[in-house]
N, C-alpha and C positions, 0 to 999 in steps of 0.2 A: 673400733668397729661399731661400738655403741653410738659414737658421734655420727658416723655415716648413716646409720639407721634413723637417728633423730633428724638429721638434715633431710633425708629422703621423705620422712613423714611430714615435715614442715613444708617442703616443696610441693608435695602432693596436695596439701591443704590449700595452697595458694593458687591452684589451677582455677581459672575462671569458668564458671558455668554460664552458658549462653542465657541471656535474659529472654523474656517473652517477646520483647520488642525486636531483639536480634533474630529470634526464630521467625517472627512474622515477616521481617524484612527479607530473610532468606527465602521464605515461601513466596513472597510477592515477586522477588527477582526470578525465581524458577517459573512461576506462572507467566510472567512477562516474556521470558525466553521461549516458553512453549507456544504462546500466542504468536510470537514473531516467527517461529518455525512453521506454524500452521498457515500463516499469511504467505510466507515464502513458497510453501508447497502449493497452495491454491493459485498463486500467481504463475508458478511454473506450469501448472496444469492448464490454465487459461492460455498461456503463451504457446504451449505445445499444440493445443486444439486450434487456435487461430490467433496468431501473435498480433494481428492488427485490430482486433476487436477488444475494446475495454468494456466489460459488462458493468451495468448499473442496476441498482435495485429498481423494480418496476415503478414505484411511486416516489422516486428520489432523484434529485439532480446533483447530489453531492458525490464526489469521487470517494470511493471506499479505500481502506488501507490495501486491499488486494489489488485494486486498480492502480494505486500509486506504485505498488511493488512491480506490477506488470509494466508500467511505464518506465520504471527504473531499468528493467531488462531491455527495453527498446531504446533507451537514451543514446547508447553509442552509435546506433544507426541513424537516429534522428538528428544528432549533432552534425553528421556529415552529409545529410540530405540537402538537395538543392531547394526542394519545396515539400511542404507537408499540408495535406488537406485534412482537416478535422471535420468529420461529418457526424453530428449528433443525431441519434435515432430515438424516437419515441412513437409507438404505434398509436394512431389517433383513435382507434376503437377501444383502447384500454384506459386512456386518460383524457379528461375533459379538455385541458389546454396542452395538447401534445406538442404544439409548436414551441411554446415557452419552455417546456421540459426539455425538448431536444436541444434548444439553444442554450439552456443552462448547463446541460451535460457537456456540450462542445466548449462552452466558456470555461468550465471547470478544468477540462483537459488543457485548453490553451493556457490558462493561468499556471498550471503545473509546469508546462513546458517552458514558459517564460521564466519561472522561478529557477529552472534548470539551465538557464543561460542560452536558450535557443532563441535566436533573433526573431522578432515579430514579423520582419519582412519575409521570412520563409513560410509563415503560417497563413492559411486561408481557412475560414470557418464557414461551414454549411450545415444544413439540417435536413432531415427526412422524416416524414410522419406516415409514409405509405407502407413500409415494411413492418411486419410484426417482430420488432427488435427493440430491445432496451439497452442501449450502450452507445459507444462512440467508435467509429471506424476511422483508422488512420490510413491515408493513402500517401505513400512516400515515394518521391521520385529522386533518383540520384543523377 
């Protein structure tokens, strides 16, 4: 019995205690998972409100992670579409070079769709600076 107790004590002393680096890695993984969850929730909310409108930040032409996630939700329908019109929007009263911003937004979405293996022959790109809107509208015909 004394030997059993001695073995138990020795084994408990051998347990590894997580290092600070391991704890930091766990926290970073948890934070990344939470951020991913928040992005998915925002994309689902955008999709529910208007699935064909990909919002952009007012002064930006880059696709956001939320926009990418929303496009991912649309991909099954887009892959089977006969044609897709990508219309970039940027309100001319809000930004000095609204035309360039609208074109950059449409180009960002087009590039994302091309990377998702949607043929360029299906895609038409347009822009609009008349409406007070900052985003990209997708018009899909089956």
